[in-house]
C-alpha positions in Angstrom: 116.0 250.8 24.5 115.8 249.2 27.9 117.7 246.1 28.1 116.5 243.9 30.7 118.5 240.5 31.9 115.7 237.5 32.6 117.5 235.2 35.6 116.1 232.0 35.4 115.1 230.9 39.6 117.1 227.1 39.0 120.4 227.7 38.5 120.7 224.4 36.0 119.6 227.1 33.0 121.2 230.1 31.9 118.9 233.7 31.1 119.5 235.6 28.3 119.3 239.2 27.5 116.8 241.5 25.8 114.9 244.5 25.1 111.8 243.5 23.9 108.3 241.5 23.9 109.8 239.7 21.1 113.0 238.3 22.4 112.0 238.0 25.7 108.9 235.9 25.0 112.2 233.7 21.9 114.2 233.7 25.4 110.7 232.3 27.4 109.9 230.1 24.9 113.9 228.6 24.1 113.7 227.6 28.4 110.4 226.8 28.3 111.2 223.7 27.0 114.0 223.2 29.2 111.7 222.9 31.8 112.3 227.1 33.0 109.2 228.4 33.6 110.0 231.6 36.4 113.3 234.4 36.0 113.7 237.3 37.2 113.3 240.5 35.1 116.8 242.8 36.1 117.5 246.0 34.7 121.0 246.0 32.5 120.5 249.1 30.0 118.9 252.5 28.9 118.6 255.7 30.3 118.3 256.9 33.7 114.9 257.8 35.0 113.8 254.2 33.2 116.9 252.6 35.4 113.8 254.7 38.0 111.1 253.6 36.6 112.1 250.1 36.7 112.7 250.0 40.1 110.1 251.2 41.6 107.8 249.4 39.5 109.1 246.3 40.2 109.0 244.7 36.5 108.4 241.8 36.3 108.3 238.3 34.6 104.6 238.5 35.0 104.4 242.6 33.8 107.1 243.2 31.1 104.8 243.4 28.4 103.3 246.9 30.6 106.3 248.2 31.0 106.6 247.8 26.6 103.3 249.1 26.6 102.5 251.4 28.8 106.6 252.5 30.4 108.6 252.4 28.4 107.4 255.5 26.0 107.1 258.8 29.0 108.8 261.2 29.4 112.1 262.1 31.8 109.9 264.1 33.6 106.0 261.8 33.3 108.5 259.4 35.7 109.8 261.4 38.5 106.1 262.5 38.3 105.6 258.4 38.3 108.0 257.5 40.1 107.3 260.2 43.8 103.7 258.8 43.1 104.5 254.8 44.2 107.7 255.7 46.3 106.6 258.2 48.2 102.4 258.7 48.5 102.2 254.3 48.0 100.1 254.6 44.9 99.6 252.0 42.3 101.6 251.6 39.7 97.7 251.5 37.8 96.6 254.5 39.7 99.6 256.1 40.0 99.7 256.4 35.3 96.2 258.1 35.7 96.6 260.1 38.3 100.1 261.8 37.3 99.3 264.7 35.2 96.7 266.4 38.2 98.1 269.1 40.2 99.6 268.1 43.8 96.4 269.2 46.1 98.9 269.8 49.4 101.7 271.9 49.4 104.0 269.1 51.2 103.4 267.0 48.4 104.4 269.5 46.0 107.3 270.3 48.0 108.3 266.6 48.7 108.2 265.8 44.4 110.9 269.9 44.0 113.6 268.1 46.5 113.1 264.4 44.3 113.6 266.0 41.0 116.3 268.7 42.4 117.9 264.9 44.4 117.7 262.9 41.0 118.7 266.4 38.5 122.4 266.5 40.7 122.2 263.1 41.3 122.9 262.4 37.2 124.6 265.7 36.3 
């Protein structure tokens, strides 16, 4: 499970922690009643590969539903490939999700993916 923090841009309001879309919506409803509508989404806790994915995707208030609907349940290997497509090849998230399970055509892409996987495995071991 991934935990985020919704940090209001307004200094007059206090944010909230959430680990589900329901808790996010509940927290936003409370903030909206206080006149705060915009927050920055910060990754707080979760599995390392989900942290990498949140950073690569750039999760924000407008796509937090997308995180819980499409991204949170991806496995580690899928996330490595998606992050590679996003960070190294410049794909947007929609295209990366459509193509992450395809074979990489060029040997240089396969080599870069292997290097990314090795760096990630070394970093978390």
